[in-house]
Structure formats: structure tokens, C-alpha cells
C-alpha positions as a Markdown table, in Angstrom:
| # | Residue | x | y | z |
|---|---|---|---|---|
| 1 | Met | 216.7 | 134.7 | 125.6 |
| 2 | Ser | 217.3 | 132.1 | 123.0 |
| 3 | Gly | 216.7 | 132.6 | 119.3 |
| 4 | Lys | 218.8 | 135.1 | 117.2 |
| 5 | Thr | 217.5 | 138.6 | 116.7 |
| 6 | Asp | 217.2 | 140.0 | 113.2 |
| 7 | Thr | 220.0 | 142.5 | 114.0 |
| 8 | Met | 222.9 | 140.2 | 115.0 |
| 9 | Asp | 225.7 | 140.0 | 112.5 |
| 10 | Ala | 226.7 | 136.4 | 112.9 |
| 11 | Arg | 229.6 | 136.7 | 110.6 |
| 12 | Ala | 231.2 | 139.5 | 112.6 |
| 13 | Val | 230.5 | 137.7 | 115.9 |
| 14 | Arg | 232.1 | 134.5 | 114.6 |
| 15 | Arg | 235.2 | 136.5 | 113.5 |
| 16 | Tyr | 235.4 | 138.0 | 117.0 |
| 17 | Leu | 235.1 | 134.5 | 118.6 |
| 18 | Glu | 237.8 | 133.1 | 116.3 |
| 19 | Asp | 240.1 | 136.0 | 117.2 |
| 20 | Trp | 239.5 | 135.4 | 120.9 |
| 21 | Tyr | 240.2 | 131.7 | 120.6 |
| 22 | Arg | 243.6 | 132.6 | 119.2 |
| 23 | Phe | 244.2 | 135.5 | 121.5 |
| 24 | Glu | 247.2 | 135.3 | 123.9 |
| 25 | Leu | 246.7 | 136.9 | 127.3 |
| 26 | Pro | 249.2 | 139.7 | 127.9 |
| 27 | Glu | 251.8 | 139.9 | 130.7 |
| 28 | Leu | 250.0 | 141.1 | 133.8 |
| 29 | Val | 250.9 | 142.8 | 137.1 |
| 30 | Glu | 249.3 | 140.6 | 139.7 |
| 31 | Arg | 246.4 | 142.3 | 141.5 |
| 32 | Glu | 245.7 | 141.5 | 145.1 |
| 33 | Leu | 241.9 | 141.5 | 144.8 |
| 34 | Arg | 240.4 | 138.1 | 145.4 |
| 35 | Val | 236.8 | 137.4 | 144.3 |
| 36 | Gln | 234.6 | 134.6 | 145.5 |
| 37 | Glu | 232.5 | 132.6 | 143.0 |
| 38 | Val | 229.1 | 131.7 | 144.3 |
| 39 | Pro | 226.6 | 129.6 | 142.3 |
| 40 | Arg | 223.9 | 131.7 | 140.6 |
| 41 | Lys | 225.6 | 135.0 | 141.5 |
| 42 | Ala | 227.5 | 137.2 | 139.1 |
| 43 | Val | 230.9 | 138.6 | 140.1 |
| 44 | Val | 230.8 | 142.4 | 139.3 |
| 45 | Val | 234.0 | 144.4 | 139.3 |
| 46 | Val | 233.5 | 148.1 | 139.5 |
| 47 | Gly | 235.9 | 151.0 | 140.0 |
| 48 | Pro | 237.1 | 154.3 | 138.6 |
| 49 | Arg | 238.1 | 154.7 | 135.0 |
| 50 | Arg | 241.5 | 153.4 | 134.0 |
| 51 | Ala | 241.9 | 151.3 | 137.2 |
| 52 | Gly | 242.6 | 148.1 | 135.2 |
| 53 | Lys | 239.3 | 146.3 | 135.2 |
| 54 | Thr | 239.8 | 144.7 | 131.8 |
| 55 | Phe | 243.3 | 143.4 | 132.8 |
| 56 | Tyr | 241.8 | 142.1 | 136.0 |
| 57 | Leu | 239.4 | 140.0 | 134.0 |
| 58 | Phe | 242.4 | 138.6 | 132.1 |
| 59 | Gln | 244.0 | 137.7 | 135.5 |
| 60 | Leu | 240.9 | 135.7 | 136.4 |
| 61 | Leu | 241.0 | 134.0 | 133.0 |
| 62 | Arg | 244.7 | 133.0 | 133.4 |
| 63 | Gly | 244.9 | 129.4 | 134.4 |
| 64 | Ala | 241.3 | 128.8 | 133.5 |
| 65 | Arg | 241.2 | 129.8 | 129.8 |
| 66 | Arg | 239.7 | 126.5 | 128.6 |
| 67 | Gly | 235.9 | 126.7 | 128.7 |
| 68 | Ser | 236.0 | 130.5 | 129.3 |
| 69 | Leu | 234.6 | 133.1 | 126.9 |
| 70 | Tyr | 235.5 | 136.8 | 127.1 |
| 71 | Leu | 233.3 | 139.3 | 125.3 |
| 72 | Asp | 234.4 | 143.0 | 125.0 |
| 73 | Phe | 231.3 | 145.1 | 124.2 |
| 74 | Glu | 233.5 | 148.0 | 123.1 |
| 75 | Asp | 234.7 | 145.8 | 120.2 |
| 76 | Pro | 233.1 | 146.9 | 116.9 |
| 77 | Leu | 232.6 | 143.3 | 115.9 |
| 78 | Leu | 230.1 | 142.9 | 118.8 |
| 79 | Thr | 228.0 | 146.1 | 118.2 |
| 80 | Ser | 225.2 | 144.1 | 116.7 |
| 81 | Val | 224.8 | 141.8 | 119.7 |
| 82 | Arg | 221.8 | 142.3 | 122.0 |
| 83 | Gly | 221.1 | 140.7 | 125.3 |
| 84 | Ala | 218.7 | 138.3 | 123.7 |
| 85 | Asp | 221.6 | 137.0 | 121.5 |
| 86 | Leu | 223.9 | 136.2 | 124.4 |
| 87 | Leu | 223.2 | 132.5 | 124.8 |
| 88 | Asp | 223.5 | 132.1 | 121.0 |
| 89 | Val | 226.9 | 133.8 | 121.1 |
| 90 | Val | 228.0 | 131.4 | 123.9 |
| 91 | Asn | 226.8 | 128.4 | 121.9 |
| 92 | Leu | 228.6 | 129.7 | 118.8 |
| 93 | Tyr | 231.9 | 129.9 | 120.7 |
| 94 | Ala | 231.5 | 126.3 | 121.8 |
| 95 | Glu | 231.2 | 125.4 | 118.1 |
| 96 | Val | 234.2 | 127.5 | 117.2 |
| 97 | Ser | 236.4 | 126.3 | 120.0 |
| 98 | Gly | 235.2 | 122.8 | 120.4 |
| 99 | Glu | 235.0 | 123.5 | 124.2 |
| 100 | Glu | 232.0 | 123.5 | 126.5 |
| 101 | Val | 231.7 | 127.0 | 128.0 |
| 102 | His | 231.4 | 127.3 | 131.7 |
| 103 | Arg | 232.6 | 130.8 | 132.5 |
| 104 | Val | 231.5 | 134.0 | 130.7 |
| 105 | Phe | 233.3 | 137.3 | 131.1 |
| 106 | Leu | 231.4 | 140.4 | 130.0 |
| 107 | Asp | 233.5 | 143.6 | 129.7 |
| 108 | Glu | 231.9 | 147.0 | 129.4 |
| 109 | Val | 228.5 | 145.2 | 129.8 |
| 110 | Gln | 226.6 | 148.5 | 129.8 |
| 111 | Asn | 227.0 | 148.6 | 126.0 |
| 112 | Leu | 224.9 | 145.4 | 125.7 |
| 113 | Glu | 221.3 | 146.3 | 125.3 |
| 114 | Gly | 219.2 | 144.2 | 127.8 |
| 115 | Trp | 222.3 | 142.9 | 129.6 |
| 116 | Glu | 220.5 | 142.5 | 133.0 |
| 117 | Arg | 218.0 | 139.9 | 131.7 |
| 118 | Ala | 220.7 | 138.2 | 129.7 |
| 119 | Val | 223.0 | 137.8 | 132.7 |
| 120 | Arg | 220.2 | 136.5 | 134.9 |
| 121 | Gly | 219.5 | 134.0 | 132.1 |
| 122 | Leu | 223.1 | 132.7 | 132.0 |
| 123 | Leu | 223.1 | 132.4 | 135.8 |
| 124 | Asp | 219.9 | 130.4 | 135.7 |
| 125 | Arg | 221.6 | 128.0 | 133.2 |
| 126 | Gly | 224.5 | 127.4 | 135.6 |
| 127 | Tyr | 227.2 | 129.6 | 133.9 |
| 128 | Ser | 229.7 | 131.5 | 136.0 |
| 129 | Val | 229.4 | 135.2 | 135.0 |
| 130 | Phe | 231.9 | 137.9 | 135.6 |
| 131 | Leu | 231.3 | 141.5 | 134.4 |
| 132 | Thr | 232.7 | 145.0 | 134.5 |
| 133 | Gly | 231.1 | 148.3 | 133.5 |
| 134 | Ser | 232.0 | 151.9 | 132.9 |
| 135 | Ser | 232.2 | 154.0 | 136.0 |
| 136 | Ser | 230.0 | 156.5 | 134.3 |
| 137 | Arg | 227.1 | 154.1 | 133.6 |
| 138 | Leu | 227.3 | 151.2 | 136.0 |
| 139 | Leu | 227.3 | 152.1 | 139.7 |
| 140 | Pro | 227.4 | 149.5 | 142.5 |
| 141 | Arg | 223.9 | 150.4 | 143.8 |
| 142 | Glu | 222.5 | 150.1 | 140.3 |
| 143 | Val | 224.0 | 146.6 | 139.8 |
| 144 | Ser | 222.3 | 145.4 | 142.9 |
| 145 | Thr | 219.0 | 146.7 | 141.7 |
| 146 | Gln | 219.3 | 145.5 | 138.1 |
| 147 | Leu | 220.5 | 142.0 | 139.0 |
| 148 | Arg | 217.9 | 141.7 | 141.8 |
| 149 | Gly | 220.4 | 140.7 | 144.5 |
| 150 | Arg | 222.2 | 138.2 | 142.3 |
| 151 | Ala | 225.6 | 139.9 | 142.3 |
| 152 | Leu | 228.7 | 140.1 | 144.4 |
| 153 | Thr | 230.3 | 143.5 | 143.8 |
| 154 | Tyr | 234.0 | 144.2 | 144.3 |
| 155 | Tyr | 235.9 | 147.4 | 144.1 |
| 156 | Leu | 239.0 | 147.5 | 141.9 |
| 157 | Leu | 241.0 | 150.6 | 142.5 |
| 158 | Pro | 244.3 | 151.8 | 141.1 |
| 159 | Phe | 247.5 | 150.0 | 142.3 |
| 160 | Ser | 248.0 | 149.7 | 146.0 |
| 161 | Phe | 251.6 | 150.4 | 147.2 |
| 162 | Arg | 252.4 | 146.7 | 147.2 |
| 163 | Glu | 251.1 | 146.4 | 143.6 |
| 164 | Tyr | 253.0 | 149.5 | 142.6 |
| 165 | Leu | 256.2 | 148.0 | 143.9 |
| 166 | Arg | 255.5 | 144.8 | 142.0 |
| 167 | Ala | 254.9 | 146.8 | 138.8 |
| 168 | Arg | 258.1 | 148.7 | 139.3 |
| 169 | Gly | 260.0 | 145.4 | 139.7 |
| 170 | Tyr | 260.8 | 145.6 | 143.4 |
| 171 | Ser | 260.7 | 142.6 | 145.6 |
| 172 | Met | 261.3 | 143.7 | 149.2 |
| 173 | Pro | 262.5 | 141.1 | 151.8 |
| 174 | Ala | 260.9 | 140.8 | 155.2 |
| 175 | Val | 263.9 | 142.4 | 156.9 |
| 176 | Leu | 265.1 | 145.6 | 155.2 |
| 177 | Ser | 268.7 | 147.0 | 155.1 |
| 178 | Gln | 269.1 | 150.8 | 155.6 |
| 179 | Gly | 269.6 | 151.2 | 151.9 |
| 180 | Glu | 266.4 | 149.2 | 151.2 |
| 181 | Lys | 264.5 | 151.4 | 153.7 |
| 182 | Ala | 265.7 | 154.5 | 152.0 |
| 183 | Leu | 264.6 | 153.1 | 148.6 |
| 184 | Leu | 261.2 | 152.2 | 150.0 |
| 185 | Arg | 260.7 | 155.7 | 151.4 |
| 186 | His | 261.7 | 157.2 | 148.0 |
| 187 | Glu | 259.2 | 154.9 | 146.2 |
| 188 | Leu | 256.5 | 155.7 | 148.7 |
| 189 | Leu | 256.9 | 159.4 | 148.1 |
| 190 | Arg | 256.8 | 158.9 | 144.4 |
| 191 | Tyr | 253.7 | 156.7 | 144.8 |
| 192 | Met | 251.9 | 159.4 | 146.8 |
| 193 | Asp | 252.9 | 162.0 | 144.3 |
| 194 | Tyr | 252.0 | 160.3 | 141.0 |
| 195 | Gly | 249.5 | 157.7 | 142.4 |
| 196 | Gly | 248.8 | 154.1 | 141.3 |
| 197 | Tyr | 247.0 | 154.3 | 137.9 |
| 198 | Pro | 248.5 | 151.3 | 136.1 |
| 199 | Glu | 249.4 | 153.2 | 132.9 |
| 200 | Val | 251.0 | 156.0 | 134.9 |
| 201 | Val | 253.1 | 153.5 | 136.9 |
| 202 | Leu | 254.2 | 151.6 | 133.8 |
| 203 | Met | 254.8 | 154.6 | 131.6 |
| 204 | Pro | 256.3 | 157.2 | 133.9 |
| 205 | Asn | 257.6 | 159.4 | 131.1 |
| 206 | Leu | 253.9 | 160.1 | 130.2 |
| 207 | Ala | 252.7 | 160.4 | 133.8 |
| 208 | Asp | 251.6 | 164.0 | 133.8 |
| 209 | Arg | 250.0 | 163.9 | 130.3 |
| 210 | Leu | 248.1 | 160.8 | 131.3 |
| 211 | Leu | 246.9 | 162.3 | 134.6 |
| 212 | Arg | 245.6 | 165.4 | 132.9 |
| 213 | Glu | 243.8 | 163.3 | 130.4 |
| 214 | Tyr | 242.2 | 161.1 | 133.1 |
| 215 | Ala | 241.1 | 164.2 | 135.0 |
| 216 | Glu | 239.4 | 165.6 | 131.9 |
| 217 | Val | 237.8 | 162.3 | 130.9 |
| 218 | Val | 236.4 | 161.9 | 134.4 |
| 219 | Phe | 235.0 | 165.4 | 134.2 |
| 220 | Tyr | 233.3 | 165.1 | 130.8 |
| 221 | Lys | 232.4 | 161.4 | 130.6 |
| 222 | Asp | 231.7 | 160.4 | 134.2 |
| 223 | Phe | 230.4 | 163.7 | 135.5 |
| 224 | Val | 229.0 | 166.1 | 132.8 |
| 225 | Glu | 227.6 | 163.5 | 130.4 |
| 226 | Arg | 226.2 | 161.1 | 133.1 |
| 227 | His | 224.4 | 163.9 | 134.9 |
| 228 | Gly | 223.5 | 166.0 | 132.0 |
| 229 | Ala | 225.3 | 169.1 | 133.5 |
| 230 | Arg | 224.4 | 172.1 | 131.4 |
| 231 | Asp | 226.3 | 174.8 | 133.3 |
| 232 | Ile | 229.8 | 173.5 | 132.4 |
| 233 | Gly | 231.5 | 176.5 | 134.0 |
| 234 | Leu | 229.9 | 175.9 | 137.4 |
| 235 | Ala | 230.4 | 172.1 | 137.0 |
| 236 | Arg | 234.1 | 172.6 | 136.3 |
| 237 | Tyr | 234.6 | 175.0 | 139.3 |
| 238 | Val | 232.9 | 172.5 | 141.6 |
| 239 | Tyr | 235.0 | 169.6 | 140.3 |
| 240 | Tyr | 238.3 | 171.6 | 140.6 |
| 241 | Phe | 237.4 | 172.9 | 144.1 |
| 242 | Val | 236.6 | 169.4 | 145.4 |
| 243 | Leu | 239.8 | 168.0 | 144.0 |
| 244 | Gln | 241.9 | 170.8 | 145.5 |
| 245 | Asn | 240.4 | 170.1 | 148.9 |
| 246 | Phe | 241.3 | 166.4 | 149.1 |
| 247 | Ser | 241.8 | 165.1 | 152.7 |
| 248 | Arg | 240.0 | 168.1 | 154.0 |
| 249 | Glu | 236.6 | 168.6 | 155.6 |
| 250 | Leu | 234.2 | 170.2 | 153.2 |
| 251 | Ser | 230.7 | 171.6 | 153.3 |
| 252 | Val | 228.4 | 172.3 | 150.4 |
| 253 | Arg | 228.0 | 175.8 | 151.8 |
| 254 | Arg | 231.7 | 176.4 | 151.5 |
| 255 | Val | 231.6 | 175.3 | 147.9 |
| 256 | Val | 228.7 | 177.8 | 147.3 |
| 257 | Glu | 230.6 | 180.6 | 148.9 |
| 258 | Trp | 233.7 | 179.9 | 146.9 |
| 259 | Ala | 231.8 | 179.8 | 143.7 |
| 260 | Arg | 230.2 | 183.1 | 144.4 |
| 261 | Ser | 233.6 | 184.6 | 145.2 |
| 262 | Gln | 234.6 | 183.7 | 141.7 |
| 263 | Gly | 231.8 | 185.8 | 140.3 |
| 264 | Leu | 229.6 | 182.9 | 139.2 |
| 265 | Arg | 225.9 | 183.2 | 139.0 |
| 266 | Phe | 224.1 | 179.9 | 139.7 |
| 267 | Asp | 221.2 | 178.1 | 141.3 |
| 268 | Arg | 222.3 | 177.0 | 144.8 |
| 269 | Asn | 220.5 | 173.7 | 144.3 |
| 270 | Lys | 222.8 | 173.0 | 141.2 |
| 271 | Val | 225.8 | 173.1 | 143.5 |
| 272 | Tyr | 224.2 | 170.4 | 145.7 |
| 273 | Glu | 223.4 | 168.4 | 142.6 |
| 274 | Tyr | 226.9 | 168.6 | 141.2 |
| 275 | Val | 228.6 | 167.8 | 144.5 |
| 276 | Ala | 226.4 | 164.7 | 144.9 |
| 277 | Gly | 227.1 | 163.7 | 141.3 |
| 278 | Leu | 230.8 | 163.8 | 141.8 |
| 279 | Gln | 230.7 | 160.7 | 144.0 |
| 280 | Asp | 229.1 | 158.7 | 141.1 |
| 281 | Thr | 232.3 | 159.1 | 139.2 |
| 282 | Met | 234.0 | 156.8 | 141.7 |
| 283 | Ala | 236.9 | 159.3 | 141.4 |
| 284 | Val | 235.8 | 161.2 | 144.5 |
| 285 | Phe | 234.5 | 160.0 | 147.8 |
| 286 | Phe | 232.9 | 161.9 | 150.6 |
| 287 | Val | 233.4 | 160.4 | 154.1 |
| 288 | Arg | 230.8 | 161.1 | 156.8 |
| 289 | Arg | 231.6 | 162.4 | 160.3 |
| 290 | Tyr | 231.1 | 159.8 | 162.9 |
| 291 | Ser | 228.3 | 160.3 | 165.4 |
| 292 | Glu | 226.0 | 158.0 | 167.4 |
| 293 | Arg | 223.1 | 159.9 | 165.9 |
| 294 | Val | 222.2 | 158.8 | 162.4 |
| 295 | Ser | 220.9 | 162.2 | 161.4 |
| 296 | Leu | 224.3 | 163.8 | 162.2 |
| 297 | Arg | 226.2 | 161.1 | 160.4 |
| 298 | Glu | 224.2 | 161.7 | 157.2 |
| 299 | Ser | 224.6 | 165.5 | 157.3 |
| 300 | Trp | 227.5 | 167.7 | 156.0 |
| 301 | Pro | 230.3 | 168.6 | 156.4 |
| 302 | Arg | 232.2 | 165.6 | 155.1 |
| 303 | Lys | 235.8 | 164.8 | 154.2 |
| 304 | Val | 236.9 | 164.5 | 150.6 |
| 305 | Tyr | 239.2 | 161.8 | 149.2 |
| 306 | Val | 240.1 | 160.9 | 145.7 |
| 307 | Cys | 240.5 | 157.5 | 144.1 |
| 308 | Asp | 244.1 | 158.2 | 143.2 |
| 309 | Thr | 246.4 | 160.9 | 144.5 |
| 310 | Gly | 247.9 | 161.4 | 141.1 |
| 311 | Leu | 244.7 | 163.3 | 140.1 |
| 312 | Thr | 245.6 | 166.0 | 142.6 |
| 313 | Arg | 249.0 | 166.8 | 140.9 |
| 314 | Leu | 247.1 | 169.3 | 138.8 |
| 315 | Phe | 245.9 | 171.2 | 141.8 |
| 316 | Arg | 248.5 | 170.8 | 144.5 |
| 317 | Arg | 250.6 | 173.6 | 145.9 |
| 318 | Gly | 253.8 | 172.3 | 147.5 |
| 319 | Glu | 254.4 | 168.7 | 148.7 |
| 320 | Glu | 251.3 | 168.2 | 150.9 |
| 321 | Val | 252.8 | 165.0 | 152.2 |
| 322 | Gly | 250.5 | 164.7 | 155.2 |
| 323 | Arg | 247.3 | 165.1 | 153.1 |
| 324 | Leu | 248.6 | 162.7 | 150.4 |
| 325 | Met | 249.4 | 160.0 | 153.1 |
| 326 | Glu | 245.9 | 160.4 | 154.6 |
| 327 | Asn | 244.3 | 159.9 | 151.2 |
| 328 | Val | 246.4 | 156.9 | 150.5 |
| 329 | Val | 245.3 | 155.3 | 153.8 |
| 330 | Phe | 241.7 | 156.0 | 153.0 |
| 331 | Ile | 242.0 | 154.2 | 149.6 |
| 332 | Glu | 243.7 | 151.3 | 151.3 |
| 333 | Leu | 240.8 | 151.1 | 153.8 |
| 334 | Leu | 238.3 | 151.3 | 151.0 |
| 335 | Arg | 240.2 | 148.5 | 149.2 |
| 336 | Arg | 239.9 | 146.3 | 152.3 |
| 337 | Thr | 236.1 | 146.6 | 152.4 |
| 338 | Asn | 236.3 | 143.9 | 149.7 |
| 339 | Glu | 237.4 | 141.5 | 152.4 |
| 340 | Asn | 235.3 | 143.2 | 155.2 |
| 341 | Pro | 231.9 | 144.0 | 153.7 |
| 342 | Leu | 230.5 | 145.1 | 157.0 |
| 343 | Trp | 233.1 | 148.0 | 157.3 |
| 344 | Asp | 231.9 | 151.6 | 157.2 |
| 345 | Ile | 234.5 | 154.3 | 157.2 |
| 346 | Tyr | 234.0 | 157.6 | 159.0 |
| 347 | Tyr | 236.1 | 160.4 | 160.5 |
| 348 | Tyr | 235.6 | 162.0 | 163.9 |
| 349 | Arg | 235.8 | 165.6 | 165.0 |
| 350 | Asp | 234.4 | 167.0 | 168.3 |
| 351 | Gln | 233.3 | 170.5 | 169.3 |
| 352 | Arg | 236.9 | 171.3 | 170.4 |
| 353 | Gln | 238.1 | 170.4 | 166.9 |
| 354 | Arg | 240.0 | 167.3 | 168.1 |
| 355 | Glu | 240.0 | 164.8 | 165.2 |
| 356 | Val | 240.5 | 161.1 | 164.5 |
| 357 | Asp | 241.3 | 160.6 | 160.8 |
| 358 | Phe | 239.4 | 157.3 | 160.4 |
| 359 | Val | 236.8 | 155.5 | 162.5 |
| 360 | Val | 236.2 | 152.1 | 161.1 |
| 361 | Lys | 232.9 | 150.5 | 162.1 |
| 362 | Glu | 232.2 | 146.8 | 161.7 |
| 363 | Gly | 228.4 | 146.4 | 161.9 |
| 364 | Pro | 227.3 | 148.1 | 165.2 |
| 365 | Arg | 230.8 | 148.3 | 166.8 |
| 366 | Val | 233.8 | 150.5 | 166.3 |
| 367 | Ala | 236.6 | 148.2 | 165.2 |
| 368 | Gln | 239.5 | 150.6 | 164.6 |
| 369 | Leu | 240.6 | 154.2 | 165.2 |
| 370 | Ile | 243.3 | 155.3 | 162.9 |
| 371 | Gln | 245.4 | 158.5 | 163.0 |
| 372 | Val | 247.7 | 159.1 | 160.0 |
| 373 | Thr | 251.1 | 160.6 | 160.5 |
| 374 | Tyr | 254.2 | 160.8 | 158.3 |
| 375 | Ala | 257.7 | 161.1 | 159.7 |
| 376 | Ser | 260.3 | 162.3 | 157.3 |
| 377 | Ser | 263.2 | 161.2 | 159.5 |
| 378 | Pro | 263.7 | 158.7 | 162.4 |
| 379 | Asp | 263.8 | 161.6 | 164.9 |
| 380 | Glu | 260.2 | 162.8 | 164.2 |
């Protein structure tokens, strides 16, 4: 790991490090995610595209800037750096800053060739390491494999409703007046409608344009490119159909039947492949039906949820408040798995079609049963 490679541009790297030393951290909306530092384990922050992972690293840096190095591997000045150079970059920053480095933050680490070995080397030398990666190229299950169990992985999702209110400048007291309750209901409806992507919340005049752009980037970068999808038409139909059916039970057979009704010709196995690939985007989640039998839990149908309800604005018909609320509750439960790593989230439906929206298991036991309802007035 030590010893510079022939390809590293030391002048460009020094310029980046000097810029970082002078860099002032931006104003931040405080995120509620709390990570735990454990010796010789990297903290890995994963999540859907545009959820705010870079700014979350800045939040971790705030208050502990001295002795910390942040490396953005999307910066052109660092394109020559390889994993074998990483320790030399850390030592060069100590020279530039006059500070001994203790914490290393690696943003978009998938762009660093040989990053896995480099991170393990830093951990072996006692550095605290924090890293993020693209949702299209760094999945939680892959991190665990590549770092050989030396990582604690956390989900960072778009703003929760509490974070949304904070970003919008609202500070709600513990006891609410009738006017404050009405304002809270109004903001909740807006949050469910537009979602919690940070840019969408902070730039509401661009909300629809941003959401359309996100939907397209997820499709092309995180879905088509990652999985090498060649039948773009079929891939797009599957993507749209799944997003349209958020908060609904869905079977792959139903997707196949719908695609055929559109006159598409395709290999049935491709539909299975594309549906499975959608979950890798971290924009779509498929929740299993609860059963005591493992074989039934792992089979279809499953319920579909999205990482942010704003993505569904492109496909919704009408208000769909009930489905939006159910999706928001799922994302909140998923967010809470950061604090409750033994949680598994299911739904339940029996042969008489009686349903429980969420069954939360904690290890072998059922910890919670949750039914989601939305009342538009106090009389409901």
C-alpha cells in the first residue's frame, strides 16, 4: 500500500489537499442518522441517489475538522489516485496541513481503483474511515463482502418528515395550537406529495423538474447501466409499472401480463431479471409477505415501496393519500433499522385477504404490527 505509483499526479493531489484545507463547510440541515465508530471497522453510508450522502459526511466532519481528511473521488484533481496511493495522500495532507490525520472520509469510493484493500490498510493502521458510494455501484451486500466483515453499514434516505420540517424552517412545540396542527397537516400532505429529496425540499420551484431528472438518472445509471439492460423498451415498461404500483402487492406474473398487454415481445426471464435488478437501485424496495414458512416468505407476490414518494408524482392519478402515507411509514421503518439492525419488515395477508400493512420482526419474534390509516378530519 505504501509507495507512490507511477500514475499519481502529485501536483494535482497537492492542489486538491490545499483547497480542502481552506474549504469552509456549507450550512447543513441536521440529519438524524447517528453512526457508531468502532475501532478497525469502516463506517459505510449507503442510500439512493441524491439522498444527501456527501452532505452527511460534512455533518460528521463538523466539530472534528482538525485531523480529518475528506477525499472526493469525483474531483478531477484526484483521478490519478489509485488505492495503492491512499496512504501517501494521507501523509501528504499531514504535510500540507501540519496536522496528524486520524479520520479519513472517502466520498464516491467506487471511483478509487483498489479501494477495498486501501481501506483495509488504513483500518489496520488505526485510522477511522468513513465512506460513501454510488447506489449504482456499491450495494450493502457488496460492501460486506469486499471489506470482509470490517464495515458497519448505515442507510441514509431522503429527509424524514422531521428533517423536512427543519429544512423548511419549522420548529414545532410539544403542544400544538389548532393553527399549528393545521399547518402541520398541510406540510405533511406536501411532504407526501413531493417527498423528501433534499434539493426538492430546498428548491421547491424546481421540484417537478428535479424529480423527473432523478427518475431518469435512476433508470439509466442505476438500472440500465449497472445491469447491462439491452431491451431498453422492456426495461422502461417494467420500471414505470413498478413505480405506478407503489404500496401495492405485485407479482412478477402480473408484470409479465401487463407487458404483453402493451404488445411487447420479450423473454419472460428478462422480466424476472429486470424486476430483481430494480431493488439494486435502492430507489425501489420489495417487501415480503409474512409467513412462518421460510419458503413462502421468499416467494412472490411482494409489496412495492419507493425510497421517496416524490418519484411517484410522474405516475400518480389523483391524490392517493392512503398509498402515499403507507409508503412514508415504510421508509420510516426502514430508516429505523439503522438503530434496530435485527428488524425485518414484512406485510401480512391471509387467504380471506385480510391484511396487516407491516409486520416488524426482531430476530425470531414479532415485535410490532402496524396498520396505516389517514384521517382527513377529526371525525374520521
